[in-house]
N, CA, C and O atoms as CSV, one atom per row, in Angstrom:
chain,resi,resn,atom,element,x,y,z
A,1,MET,N,N,-9.466,-6.456,14.501
A,1,MET,CA,C,-9.252,-6.472,13.076
A,1,MET,C,C,-8.186,-7.524,12.757
A,1,MET,O,O,-7.086,-7.482,13.309
A,2,THR,N,N,-8.505,-8.448,11.883
A,2,THR,CA,C,-7.556,-9.501,11.555
A,2,THR,C,C,-6.606,-9.049,10.454
A,2,THR,O,O,-6.957,-8.222,9.612
A,3,THR,N,N,-5.426,-9.593,10.474
A,3,THR,CA,C,-4.431,-9.284,9.461
A,3,THR,C,C,-4.691,-10.126,8.224
A,3,THR,O,O,-4.862,-11.340,8.325
A,4,ASN,N,N,-4.721,-9.498,7.065
A,4,ASN,CA,C,-4.909,-10.239,5.820
A,4,ASN,C,C,-3.879,-9.865,4.758
A,4,ASN,O,O,-4.048,-10.185,3.582
A,5,ILE,N,N,-2.806,-9.182,5.180
A,5,ILE,CA,C,-1.737,-8.783,4.260
A,5,ILE,C,C,-0.446,-9.461,4.696
A,5,ILE,O,O,-0.002,-9.296,5.833
A,6,GLY,N,N,0.154,-10.224,3.786
A,6,GLY,CA,C,1.401,-10.921,4.070
A,6,GLY,C,C,2.614,-10.013,3.966
A,6,GLY,O,O,2.489,-8.839,3.617
A,7,SER,N,N,3.780,-10.550,4.265
A,7,SER,CA,C,5.023,-9.777,4.293
A,7,SER,C,C,5.387,-9.195,2.936
A,7,SER,O,O,5.693,-8.007,2.835
A,8,LEU,N,N,5.358,-10.015,1.891
A,8,LEU,CA,C,5.708,-9.520,0.558
A,8,LEU,C,C,4.709,-8.469,0.097
A,8,LEU,O,O,5.101,-7.443,-0.458
A,9,ASP,N,N,3.439,-8.713,0.318
A,9,ASP,CA,C,2.392,-7.760,-0.040
A,9,ASP,C,C,2.598,-6.442,0.694
A,9,ASP,O,O,2.419,-5.371,0.113
A,10,ARG,N,N,2.969,-6.516,1.958
A,10,ARG,CA,C,3.196,-5.319,2.763
A,10,ARG,C,C,4.377,-4.512,2.228
A,10,ARG,O,O,4.308,-3.285,2.156
A,11,ILE,N,N,5.460,-5.194,1.854
A,11,ILE,CA,C,6.640,-4.511,1.312
A,11,ILE,C,C,6.302,-3.815,0.003
A,11,ILE,O,O,6.702,-2.671,-0.217
A,12,VAL,N,N,5.570,-4.500,-0.864
A,12,VAL,CA,C,5.182,-3.917,-2.159
A,12,VAL,C,C,4.309,-2.687,-1.933
A,12,VAL,O,O,4.490,-1.673,-2.607
A,13,ARG,N,N,3.372,-2.761,-1.000
A,13,ARG,CA,C,2.498,-1.625,-0.717
A,13,ARG,C,C,3.290,-0.428,-0.187
A,13,ARG,O,O,2.994,0.714,-0.539
A,14,ILE,N,N,4.287,-0.682,0.649
A,14,ILE,CA,C,5.101,0.412,1.182
A,14,ILE,C,C,5.907,1.070,0.068
A,14,ILE,O,O,5.970,2.297,-0.009
A,15,VAL,N,N,6.520,0.272,-0.788
A,15,VAL,CA,C,7.332,0.818,-1.885
A,15,VAL,C,C,6.460,1.627,-2.848
A,15,VAL,O,O,6.818,2.743,-3.225
A,16,VAL,N,N,5.328,1.070,-3.239
A,16,VAL,CA,C,4.430,1.769,-4.163
A,16,VAL,C,C,3.880,3.039,-3.500
A,16,VAL,O,O,3.827,4.096,-4.129
A,17,GLY,N,N,3.480,2.935,-2.250
A,17,GLY,CA,C,2.957,4.101,-1.540
A,17,GLY,C,C,3.976,5.222,-1.429
A,17,GLY,O,O,3.653,6.384,-1.672
A,18,LEU,N,N,5.203,4.880,-1.063
A,18,LEU,CA,C,6.249,5.904,-0.963
A,18,LEU,C,C,6.561,6.516,-2.328
A,18,LEU,O,O,6.818,7.716,-2.429
A,19,GLY,N,N,6.539,5.699,-3.368
A,19,GLY,CA,C,6.770,6.215,-4.719
A,19,GLY,C,C,5.697,7.203,-5.142
A,19,GLY,O,O,6.000,8.240,-5.732
A,20,LEU,N,N,4.453,6.887,-4.845
A,20,LEU,CA,C,3.356,7.786,-5.213
A,20,LEU,C,C,3.384,9.078,-4.402
A,20,LEU,O,O,3.111,10.151,-4.940
A,21,VAL,N,N,3.711,8.987,-3.119
A,21,VAL,CA,C,3.811,10.201,-2.309
A,21,VAL,C,C,4.985,11.052,-2.795
A,21,VAL,O,O,4.889,12.279,-2.815
A,22,ALA,N,N,6.086,10.419,-3.185
A,22,ALA,CA,C,7.216,11.162,-3.748
A,22,ALA,C,C,6.786,11.870,-5.031
A,22,ALA,O,O,7.231,12.986,-5.301
A,23,LEU,N,N,5.937,11.240,-5.813
A,23,LEU,CA,C,5.401,11.867,-7.022
A,23,LEU,C,C,4.566,13.092,-6.655
A,23,LEU,O,O,4.678,14.134,-7.302
A,24,ALA,N,N,3.748,12.976,-5.643
A,24,ALA,CA,C,2.907,14.093,-5.217
A,24,ALA,C,C,3.736,15.268,-4.710
A,24,ALA,O,O,3.364,16.426,-4.900
A,25,LEU,N,N,4.855,14.966,-4.068
A,25,LEU,CA,C,5.705,16.021,-3.516
A,25,LEU,C,C,6.700,16.574,-4.532
A,25,LEU,O,O,7.406,17.541,-4.244
A,26,GLY,N,N,6.762,15.969,-5.717
A,26,GLY,CA,C,7.685,16.440,-6.747
A,26,GLY,C,C,9.120,16.029,-6.498
A,26,GLY,O,O,10.043,16.724,-6.923
A,27,LEU,N,N,9.329,14.907,-5.815
A,27,LEU,CA,C,10.683,14.459,-5.485
A,27,LEU,C,C,11.312,13.583,-6.568
A,27,LEU,O,O,12.480,13.211,-6.457
A,28,ILE,N,N,10.557,13.252,-7.605
A,28,ILE,CA,C,11.073,12.416,-8.685
A,28,ILE,C,C,11.543,13.341,-9.801
A,28,ILE,O,O,10.734,14.057,-10.391
A,29,PRO,N,N,12.859,13.336,-10.102
A,29,PRO,CA,C,13.386,14.246,-11.119
A,29,PRO,C,C,12.794,13.947,-12.500
A,29,PRO,O,O,12.643,12.792,-12.898
A,30,GLY,N,N,12.464,15.024,-13.214
A,30,GLY,CA,C,11.957,14.886,-14.575
A,30,GLY,C,C,10.479,14.568,-14.665
A,30,GLY,O,O,9.946,14.414,-15.764
A,31,VAL,N,N,9.798,14.467,-13.510
A,31,VAL,CA,C,8.366,14.165,-13.500
A,31,VAL,C,C,7.664,15.276,-12.729
A,31,VAL,O,O,8.054,15.618,-11.613
A,32,ALA,N,N,6.624,15.834,-13.341
A,32,ALA,CA,C,5.885,16.909,-12.699
A,32,ALA,C,C,5.090,16.367,-11.507
A,32,ALA,O,O,4.557,15.259,-11.567
A,33,PRO,N,N,5.012,17.140,-10.435
A,33,PRO,CA,C,4.201,16.719,-9.285
A,33,PRO,C,C,2.742,16.516,-9.700
A,33,PRO,O,O,2.219,17.241,-10.546
A,34,SER,N,N,2.112,15.542,-9.104
A,34,SER,CA,C,0.726,15.239,-9.446
A,34,SER,C,C,-0.094,15.050,-8.178
A,34,SER,O,O,0.358,14.434,-7.213
A,35,ILE,N,N,-1.295,15.584,-8.198
A,35,ILE,CA,C,-2.207,15.425,-7.066
A,35,ILE,C,C,-2.573,13.957,-6.877
A,35,ILE,O,O,-2.878,13.541,-5.760
A,36,TRP,N,N,-2.548,13.175,-7.936
A,36,TRP,CA,C,-2.888,11.753,-7.873
A,36,TRP,C,C,-1.905,10.971,-7.009
A,36,TRP,O,O,-2.230,9.885,-6.529
A,37,GLY,N,N,-0.722,11.507,-6.811
A,37,GLY,CA,C,0.271,10.832,-5.988
A,37,GLY,C,C,-0.159,10.659,-4.541
A,37,GLY,O,O,0.330,9.768,-3.847
A,38,TRP,N,N,-1.075,11.513,-4.083
A,38,TRP,CA,C,-1.539,11.395,-2.693
A,38,TRP,C,C,-2.340,10.123,-2.473
A,38,TRP,O,O,-2.594,9.747,-1.328
A,39,LEU,N,N,-2.740,9.456,-3.542
A,39,LEU,CA,C,-3.391,8.153,-3.393
A,39,LEU,C,C,-2.426,7.124,-2.800
A,39,LEU,O,O,-2.854,6.062,-2.348
A,40,GLY,N,N,-1.137,7.431,-2.801
A,40,GLY,CA,C,-0.139,6.560,-2.195
A,40,GLY,C,C,-0.325,6.398,-0.701
A,40,GLY,O,O,0.238,5.479,-0.107
A,41,LEU,N,N,-1.102,7.271,-0.081
A,41,LEU,CA,C,-1.373,7.137,1.348
A,41,LEU,C,C,-2.240,5.919,1.640
A,41,LEU,O,O,-2.184,5.369,2.739
A,42,VAL,N,N,-3.039,5.495,0.669
A,42,VAL,CA,C,-3.899,4.327,0.868
A,42,VAL,C,C,-3.069,3.049,1.027
A,42,VAL,O,O,-3.245,2.348,2.023
A,43,PRO,N,N,-2.165,2.711,0.080
A,43,PRO,CA,C,-1.366,1.507,0.301
A,43,PRO,C,C,-0.448,1.613,1.518
A,43,PRO,O,O,-0.184,0.609,2.180
A,44,LEU,N,N,0.039,2.811,1.817
A,44,LEU,CA,C,0.861,2.977,3.023
A,44,LEU,C,C,0.050,2.690,4.281
A,44,LEU,O,O,0.524,2.011,5.192
A,45,GLY,N,N,-1.164,3.206,4.327
A,45,GLY,CA,C,-2.013,2.977,5.493
A,45,GLY,C,C,-2.382,1.518,5.671
A,45,GLY,O,O,-2.336,0.992,6.783
A,46,THR,N,N,-2.746,0.863,4.582
A,46,THR,CA,C,-3.116,-0.549,4.686
A,46,THR,C,C,-1.910,-1.403,5.054
A,46,THR,O,O,-2.053,-2.406,5.755
A,47,ALA,N,N,-0.725,-1.018,4.590
A,47,ALA,CA,C,0.482,-1.771,4.958
A,47,ALA,C,C,0.793,-1.599,6.440
A,47,ALA,O,O,1.222,-2.545,7.099
A,48,LEU,N,N,0.581,-0.407,6.959
A,48,LEU,CA,C,0.884,-0.151,8.368
A,48,LEU,C,C,-0.079,-0.865,9.302
A,48,LEU,O,O,0.338,-1.365,10.346
A,49,ILE,N,N,-1.367,-0.924,8.947
A,49,ILE,CA,C,-2.318,-1.599,9.832
A,49,ILE,C,C,-2.399,-3.093,9.569
A,49,ILE,O,O,-2.873,-3.852,10.414
A,50,GLY,N,N,-1.930,-3.521,8.383
A,50,GLY,CA,C,-1.911,-4.953,8.074
A,50,GLY,C,C,-3.238,-5.520,7.621
A,50,GLY,O,O,-3.407,-6.737,7.550
A,51,ASN,N,N,-4.177,-4.647,7.317
A,51,ASN,CA,C,-5.493,-5.110,6.887
A,51,ASN,C,C,-5.948,-4.283,5.693
A,51,ASN,O,O,-5.884,-3.054,5.709
A,52,CYS,N,N,-6.405,-4.976,4.663
A,52,CYS,CA,C,-6.927,-4.325,3.469
A,52,CYS,C,C,-8.433,-4.560,3.414
A,52,CYS,O,O,-8.868,-5.706,3.302
A,53,PRO,N,N,-9.242,-3.497,3.491
A,53,PRO,CA,C,-10.694,-3.669,3.438
A,53,PRO,C,C,-11.166,-4.353,2.160
A,53,PRO,O,O,-12.104,-5.149,2.203
A,54,ALA,N,N,-10.539,-4.062,1.030
A,54,ALA,CA,C,-10.927,-4.707,-0.226
A,54,ALA,C,C,-10.654,-6.214,-0.167
A,54,ALA,O,O,-11.449,-7.011,-0.665
A,55,TYR,N,N,-9.538,-6.596,0.438
A,55,TYR,CA,C,-9.238,-8.020,0.605
A,55,TYR,C,C,-10.302,-8.689,1.479
A,55,TYR,O,O,-10.706,-9.820,1.212
A,56,SER,N,N,-10.752,-7.990,2.519
A,56,SER,CA,C,-11.775,-8.550,3.397
A,56,SER,C,C,-13.075,-8.797,2.642
A,56,SER,O,O,-13.709,-9.837,2.821
A,57,ILE,N,N,-13.471,-7.856,1.807
A,57,ILE,CA,C,-14.706,-7.985,1.029
A,57,ILE,C,C,-14.593,-9.135,0.028
A,57,ILE,O,O,-15.540,-9.898,-0.162
A,58,LEU,N,N,-13.416,-9.252,-0.613
A,58,LEU,CA,C,-13.218,-10.275,-1.638
A,58,LEU,C,C,-12.806,-11.627,-1.064
A,58,LEU,O,O,-12.771,-12.618,-1.794
A,59,GLY,N,N,-12.497,-11.686,0.219
A,59,GLY,CA,C,-12.096,-12.940,0.846
A,59,GLY,C,C,-10.665,-13.355,0.532
A,59,GLY,O,O,-10.340,-14.542,0.558
A,60,VAL,N,N,-9.811,-12.382,0.235
A,60,VAL,CA,C,-8.408,-12.648,-0.086
A,60,VAL,C,C,-7.573,-12.530,1.182
A,60,VAL,O,O,-7.811,-11.657,2.016
A,61,ASN,N,N,-6.580,-13.428,1.318
A,61,ASN,CA,C,-5.667,-13.394,2.454
A,61,ASN,C,C,-4.287,-13.788,1.945
A,61,ASN,O,O,-4.092,-14.919,1.500
A,62,THR,N,N,-3.324,-12.865,2.006
A,62,THR,CA,C,-1.972,-13.161,1.535
A,62,THR,C,C,-1.029,-13.509,2.670
A,62,THR,O,O,0.180,-13.604,2.459
A,63,CYS,N,N,-1.556,-13.698,3.860
A,63,CYS,CA,C,-0.718,-14.058,5.015
A,63,CYS,C,C,-0.227,-15.490,4.958
A,63,CYS,O,O,0.797,-15.817,5.557
A,64,GLY,N,N,-0.920,-16.324,4.268
A,64,GLY,CA,C,-0.580,-17.738,4.271
A,64,GLY,C,C,-1.346,-18.454,5.364
A,64,GLY,O,O,-2.060,-17.827,6.147
A,65,ARG,N,N,-1.200,-19.738,5.412
A,65,ARG,CA,C,-1.928,-20.524,6.412
A,65,ARG,C,C,-1.137,-20.616,7.695
A,65,ARG,O,O,0.093,-20.680,7.693
A,66,LYS,N,N,-1.861,-20.623,8.774
A,66,LYS,CA,C,-1.231,-20.836,10.079
A,66,LYS,C,C,-1.289,-22.309,10.404
A,66,LYS,O,O,-2.322,-22.955,10.225
A,67,ALA,N,N,-0.181,-22.839,10.883
A,67,ALA,CA,C,-0.112,-24.277,11.172
A,67,ALA,C,C,-0.828,-24.646,12.440
A,67,ALA,O,O,-0.857,-25.818,12.815
């Protein structure tokens, strides 16, 4: 499996994923827990493996060019 997620993209996915999981667990004060927060596992998983299936289908690569 080739990597198609760059460093900045990976960081953003981790932050968004952790935020959504925190929402699902009710860790954000003043915000009710939501089942939709478990969707945060998707960006976390893609960030950990370094490959986004949607990027592969669309032909997107945020890694940059290799010299």
